[in-house]
One Martini backbone bead per residue (centre of mass of N, CA, C, O) as a GRO file, in nm:
protein
  259
    1MET     BB    1   0.057   0.064  -0.025
    2THR     BB    2   0.300   0.256   0.013
    3GLN     BB    3   0.410   0.197  -0.281
    4GLU     BB    4   0.159   0.305  -0.428
    5LEU     BB    5   0.157   0.588  -0.311
    6GLY     BB    6   0.444   0.661  -0.414
    7ASP     BB    7   0.380   0.634  -0.709
    8LEU     BB    8   0.145   0.840  -0.717
    9ALA     BB    9   0.317   1.087  -0.622
   10THR     BB   10   0.517   1.075  -0.864
   11LEU     BB   11   0.302   1.110  -1.085
   12TYR     BB   12   0.194   1.380  -0.986
   13GLN     BB   13   0.465   1.533  -1.000
   14GLU     BB   14   0.512   1.500  -1.305
   15ALA     BB   15   0.248   1.631  -1.394
   16LEU     BB   16   0.300   1.908  -1.267
   17TRP     BB   17   0.573   1.971  -1.412
   18HIS     BB   18   0.454   1.954  -1.694
   19GLY     BB   19   0.236   2.173  -1.660
   20PHE     BB   20   0.439   2.402  -1.594
   21LEU     BB   21   0.599   2.401  -1.856
   22VAL     BB   22   0.366   2.463  -2.039
   23PHE     BB   23   0.276   2.723  -1.897
   24LEU     BB   24   0.528   2.894  -1.978
   25ARG     BB   25   0.463   2.904  -2.286
   26VAL     BB   26   0.161   2.982  -2.277
   27GLY     BB   27   0.191   3.243  -2.112
   28ALA     BB   28   0.374   3.387  -2.321
   29VAL     BB   29   0.166   3.382  -2.554
   30MET     BB   30  -0.082   3.521  -2.393
   31SER     BB   31   0.063   3.812  -2.349
   32VAL     BB   32   0.060   3.864  -2.696
   33LEU     BB   33  -0.204   3.779  -2.792
   34PRO     BB   34  -0.448   3.829  -2.974
   35ALA     BB   35  -0.719   3.961  -2.775
   36PHE     BB   36  -0.603   3.803  -2.515
   37GLY     BB   37  -0.333   4.024  -2.487
   38GLU     BB   38  -0.451   4.283  -2.420
   39GLN     BB   39  -0.434   4.566  -2.226
   40SER     BB   40  -0.755   4.563  -2.157
   41VAL     BB   41  -0.690   4.295  -2.024
   42PRO     BB   42  -0.695   4.147  -1.750
   43LEU     BB   43  -0.478   3.959  -1.570
   44ARG     BB   44  -0.674   3.749  -1.458
   45VAL     BB   45  -0.780   3.664  -1.744
   46LYS     BB   46  -0.505   3.573  -1.855
   47LEU     BB   47  -0.456   3.360  -1.649
   48GLY     BB   48  -0.704   3.183  -1.708
   49LEU     BB   49  -0.640   3.145  -2.015
   50ALA     BB   50  -0.367   3.003  -1.968
   51MET     BB   51  -0.482   2.760  -1.808
   52CYS     BB   52  -0.677   2.659  -2.022
   53PHE     BB   53  -0.470   2.613  -2.246
   54THR     BB   54  -0.298   2.415  -2.084
   55ALA     BB   55  -0.512   2.191  -2.058
   56ILE     BB   56  -0.501   2.144  -2.366
   57VAL     BB   57  -0.192   2.107  -2.432
   58VAL     BB   58  -0.074   1.897  -2.235
   59HIS     BB   59  -0.199   1.626  -2.384
   60ALA     BB   60  -0.011   1.695  -2.665
   61VAL     BB   61   0.257   1.675  -2.497
   62PRO     BB   62   0.545   1.556  -2.450
   63GLN     BB   63   0.716   1.436  -2.195
   64ALA     BB   64   0.956   1.513  -1.999
   65PRO     BB   65   1.237   1.400  -1.869
   66MET     BB   66   1.292   1.294  -1.555
   67SER     BB   67   1.517   1.456  -1.329
   68ALA     BB   68   1.737   1.593  -1.108
   69ALA     BB   69   1.799   1.841  -1.279
   70LEU     BB   70   1.513   1.966  -1.278
   71TYR     BB   71   1.502   2.023  -0.960
   72SER     BB   72   1.700   2.224  -0.996
   73LEU     BB   73   1.800   2.540  -1.038
   74ASN     BB   74   1.927   2.518  -1.320
   75GLY     BB   75   1.680   2.361  -1.451
   76LEU     BB   76   1.469   2.575  -1.400
   77VAL     BB   77   1.601   2.821  -1.537
   78ARG     BB   78   1.612   2.686  -1.816
   79TYR     BB   79   1.309   2.650  -1.857
   80LEU     BB   80   1.226   2.954  -1.809
   81MET     BB   81   1.387   3.046  -2.064
   82THR     BB   82   1.307   2.868  -2.298
   83GLU     BB   83   0.986   2.888  -2.275
   84THR     BB   84   0.968   3.198  -2.295
   85VAL     BB   85   1.106   3.233  -2.571
   86ASN     BB   86   0.922   3.042  -2.732
   87GLY     BB   87   0.647   3.187  -2.661
   88LEU     BB   88   0.721   3.475  -2.764
   89ALA     BB   89   0.772   3.407  -3.051
   90ILE     BB   90   0.484   3.310  -3.117
   91GLY     BB   91   0.323   3.560  -3.016
   92LEU     BB   92   0.473   3.774  -3.198
   93GLY     BB   93   0.379   3.655  -3.468
   94PHE     BB   94   0.083   3.733  -3.411
   95ARG     BB   95   0.124   4.037  -3.334
   96LEU     BB   96   0.210   4.143  -3.615
   97PHE     BB   97  -0.085   4.158  -3.736
   98VAL     BB   98  -0.160   4.397  -3.572
   99PHE     BB   99   0.064   4.585  -3.673
  100ALA     BB  100  -0.040   4.583  -3.962
  101LEU     BB  101  -0.312   4.725  -3.908
  102GLN     BB  102  -0.191   4.976  -3.777
  103THR     BB  103  -0.015   5.059  -4.017
  104ALA     BB  104  -0.238   5.076  -4.224
  105GLY     BB  105  -0.393   5.302  -4.077
  106VAL     BB  106  -0.158   5.517  -4.080
  107ILE     BB  107  -0.120   5.534  -4.383
  108ALA     BB  108  -0.413   5.604  -4.461
  109ALA     BB  109  -0.436   5.865  -4.284
  110GLN     BB  110  -0.205   6.020  -4.396
  111ALA     BB  111  -0.293   6.018  -4.692
  112LEU     BB  112  -0.606   6.145  -4.594
  113SER     BB  113  -0.597   6.342  -4.347
  114LEU     BB  114  -0.677   6.155  -4.053
  115SER     BB  115  -0.468   6.128  -3.803
  116GLN     BB  116  -0.636   6.325  -3.575
  117ILE     BB  117  -0.880   6.144  -3.559
  118LEU     BB  118  -0.922   5.985  -3.298
  119GLY     BB  119  -0.603   5.915  -3.184
  120GLY     BB  120  -0.703   5.818  -2.855
  121ALA     BB  121  -0.907   5.552  -2.842
  122GLY     BB  122  -0.682   5.375  -2.733
  123ALA     BB  123  -0.407   5.237  -2.581
  124ASP     BB  124  -0.295   5.287  -2.872
  125PRO     BB  125  -0.216   5.534  -3.039
  126MET     BB  126  -0.447   5.600  -3.319
  127PRO     BB  127  -0.606   5.621  -3.581
  128ALA     BB  128  -0.935   5.561  -3.661
  129LEU     BB  129  -0.869   5.351  -3.883
  130GLY     BB  130  -0.696   5.163  -3.709
  131GLN     BB  131  -0.900   5.109  -3.486
  132VAL     BB  132  -1.110   4.973  -3.673
  133LEU     BB  133  -0.938   4.753  -3.785
  134VAL     BB  134  -0.851   4.608  -3.521
  135VAL     BB  135  -1.135   4.552  -3.394
  136SER     BB  136  -1.238   4.392  -3.643
  137GLY     BB  137  -1.009   4.183  -3.669
  138LEU     BB  138  -1.037   4.056  -3.389
  139ALA     BB  139  -1.334   3.967  -3.400
  140LEU     BB  140  -1.295   3.796  -3.656
  141ALA     BB  141  -1.081   3.599  -3.549
  142VAL     BB  142  -1.250   3.481  -3.310
  143MET     BB  143  -1.488   3.387  -3.491
  144ALA     BB  144  -1.275   3.207  -3.670
  145GLY     BB  145  -1.069   3.062  -3.446
  146LEU     BB  146  -0.811   3.159  -3.274
  147HIS     BB  147  -0.798   2.967  -3.035
  148VAL     BB  148  -0.753   2.707  -3.211
  149GLU     BB  149  -0.500   2.799  -3.360
  150ALA     BB  150  -0.331   2.859  -3.112
  151ALA     BB  151  -0.335   2.568  -3.000
  152LYS     BB  152  -0.205   2.438  -3.248
  153ALA     BB  153   0.061   2.603  -3.245
  154MET     BB  154   0.156   2.506  -2.969
  155VAL     BB  155   0.173   2.219  -3.029
  156LEU     BB  156   0.365   2.240  -3.288
  157SER     BB  157   0.610   2.380  -3.140
  158TYR     BB  158   0.739   2.102  -3.015
  159SER     BB  159   0.865   1.995  -3.277
  160ALA     BB  160   1.072   2.246  -3.307
  161LEU     BB  161   1.047   2.317  -2.980
  162PRO     BB  162   1.158   2.174  -2.745
  163LEU     BB  163   1.183   2.100  -2.433
  164GLY     BB  164   1.470   2.299  -2.319
  165GLN     BB  165   1.511   2.451  -2.610
  166PHE     BB  166   1.688   2.654  -2.794
  167PRO     BB  167   1.686   2.840  -3.051
  168LEU     BB  168   1.847   2.912  -3.307
  169SER     BB  169   1.973   3.221  -3.382
  170VAL     BB  170   1.960   3.209  -3.689
  171ASP     BB  171   1.670   3.115  -3.724
  172LEU     BB  172   1.524   3.325  -3.543
  173SER     BB  173   1.631   3.578  -3.703
  174ARG     BB  174   1.514   3.490  -3.975
  175TRP     BB  175   1.223   3.458  -3.892
  176GLY     BB  176   1.183   3.749  -3.777
  177ILE     BB  177   1.243   3.908  -4.041
  178ALA     BB  178   1.024   3.779  -4.207
  179GLN     BB  179   0.786   3.869  -4.032
  180ILE     BB  180   0.834   4.178  -4.053
  181ALA     BB  181   0.824   4.193  -4.356
  182ARG     BB  182   0.536   4.082  -4.381
  183SER     BB  183   0.399   4.304  -4.211
  184PHE     BB  184   0.476   4.550  -4.404
  185TRP     BB  185   0.353   4.433  -4.665
  186LEU     BB  186   0.062   4.396  -4.555
  187ALA     BB  187   0.022   4.705  -4.482
  188PHE     BB  188   0.064   4.809  -4.768
  189THR     BB  189  -0.159   4.638  -4.904
  190LEU     BB  190  -0.399   4.745  -4.747
  191ALA     BB  191  -0.322   5.068  -4.812
  192ALA     BB  192  -0.319   5.103  -5.128
  193PRO     BB  193  -0.590   5.240  -5.206
  194PHE     BB  194  -0.537   5.497  -5.042
  195LEU     BB  195  -0.291   5.591  -5.197
  196VAL     BB  196  -0.410   5.609  -5.476
  197VAL     BB  197  -0.629   5.830  -5.391
  198SER     BB  198  -0.419   6.039  -5.297
  199LEU     BB  199  -0.273   6.067  -5.564
  200LEU     BB  200  -0.525   6.165  -5.724
  201TYR     BB  201  -0.596   6.407  -5.541
  202ASN     BB  202  -0.324   6.568  -5.574
  203LEU     BB  203  -0.335   6.588  -5.882
  204THR     BB  204  -0.608   6.739  -5.899
  205LEU     BB  205  -0.536   6.971  -5.722
  206GLY     BB  206  -0.299   7.073  -5.896
  207VAL     BB  207  -0.444   7.130  -6.153
  208ILE     BB  208  -0.659   7.334  -6.037
  209ASN     BB  209  -0.449   7.530  -5.928
  210ARG     BB  210  -0.320   7.590  -6.203
  211ALA     BB  211  -0.588   7.693  -6.347
  212MET     BB  212  -0.681   7.830  -6.038
  213PRO     BB  213  -0.516   8.018  -5.823
  214GLN     BB  214  -0.765   8.178  -5.673
  215LEU     BB  215  -0.844   7.905  -5.569
  216MET     BB  216  -0.933   7.736  -5.259
  217VAL     BB  217  -0.871   7.409  -5.272
  218ALA     BB  218  -0.845   7.317  -4.969
  219PHE     BB  219  -1.160   7.381  -4.898
  220ILE     BB  220  -1.255   7.164  -5.101
  221GLY     BB  221  -1.065   6.899  -5.065
  222ALA     BB  222  -1.105   6.815  -4.769
  223PRO     BB  223  -1.403   6.710  -4.772
  224ALA     BB  224  -1.355   6.516  -5.009
  225ILE     BB  225  -1.135   6.323  -4.871
  226THR     BB  226  -1.304   6.243  -4.634
  227LEU     BB  227  -1.537   6.115  -4.784
  228ALA     BB  228  -1.353   5.912  -4.942
  229ALA     BB  229  -1.245   5.761  -4.688
  230LEU     BB  230  -1.530   5.665  -4.585
  231VAL     BB  231  -1.611   5.507  -4.839
  232LEU     BB  232  -1.368   5.325  -4.856
  233MET     BB  233  -1.398   5.191  -4.584
  234MET     BB  234  -1.681   5.070  -4.641
  235LEU     BB  235  -1.595   4.903  -4.909
  236LEU     BB  236  -1.285   4.774  -4.810
  237ALA     BB  237  -1.300   4.632  -4.524
  238PRO     BB  238  -1.378   4.341  -4.594
  239PHE     BB  239  -1.136   4.280  -4.782
  240ILE     BB  240  -0.908   4.353  -4.586
  241LEU     BB  241  -0.986   4.148  -4.366
  242MET     BB  242  -0.974   3.888  -4.545
  243VAL     BB  243  -0.673   3.915  -4.609
  244TRP     BB  244  -0.574   3.910  -4.308
  245LEU     BB  245  -0.703   3.636  -4.231
  246ASP     BB  246  -0.556   3.459  -4.427
  247ALA     BB  247  -0.264   3.528  -4.328
  248LEU     BB  248  -0.316   3.430  -4.033
  249ALA     BB  249  -0.400   3.131  -4.106
  250THR     BB  250  -0.124   3.062  -4.246
  251PHE     BB  251   0.043   3.108  -3.997
  252ALA     BB  252  -0.108   2.912  -3.797
  253SER     BB  253  -0.042   2.647  -3.955
  254ASN     BB  254   0.289   2.759  -3.976
  255PRO     BB  255   0.466   2.943  -3.772
  256LEU     BB  256   0.782   2.835  -3.800
  257GLY     BB  257   0.755   2.820  -4.148
  258ALA     BB  258   0.692   3.110  -4.189
  259ASN     BB  259   0.782   3.355  -4.484
   0.00000   0.00000   0.00000
């Protein structure tokens, strides 16, 4: 009986350690994950979400071999550092898609002279166009199953980044640069229609000013470009968000191999 209780205590101890190690990576991902890791989300809610995701991921992750080194201070510090770095890398990969929406909104607002309208509406000061895109994109992503895709990405990450192993610095830097480049490319792609309209607007304004120098074209053009921006936002927002959501889904299907 005593032997059985001892074996059961050892089993529970190993299970708790394994859950704690998974929680380290999941918690790091959840701290920066879009929608779930926003600044407006209370810390207690983030902690609860991290524990829920840990309960989901822990059963799909192979258990690390338990040894005396794991229970030492050096072993604990090693796992704390490796799992935190691995989790932050995955979470920041998702967070870059939010930055892409923010950057697209800033580019569009600057191009259409709307950068000062409702500039501080969110936790991160940004123009109204960027705020609308970010809130709409996050809502659409959650409705499309962002939580499911995030859980899959966490599970898949253990095949490329096993427990207790740092990623190679060369591979991590190359992957990070590729994701940052993709984020800016996506932002410029999403804001391209607004840039085209801004170019046509400025060309038209220049021609009118050249033809009639005495006319105050700025007083006529400012309301026109504001109306054009609102109409473009109404017409193009669904297509912009669908392109963004497809890119996010592509990344979530293979987060560590996406370039």
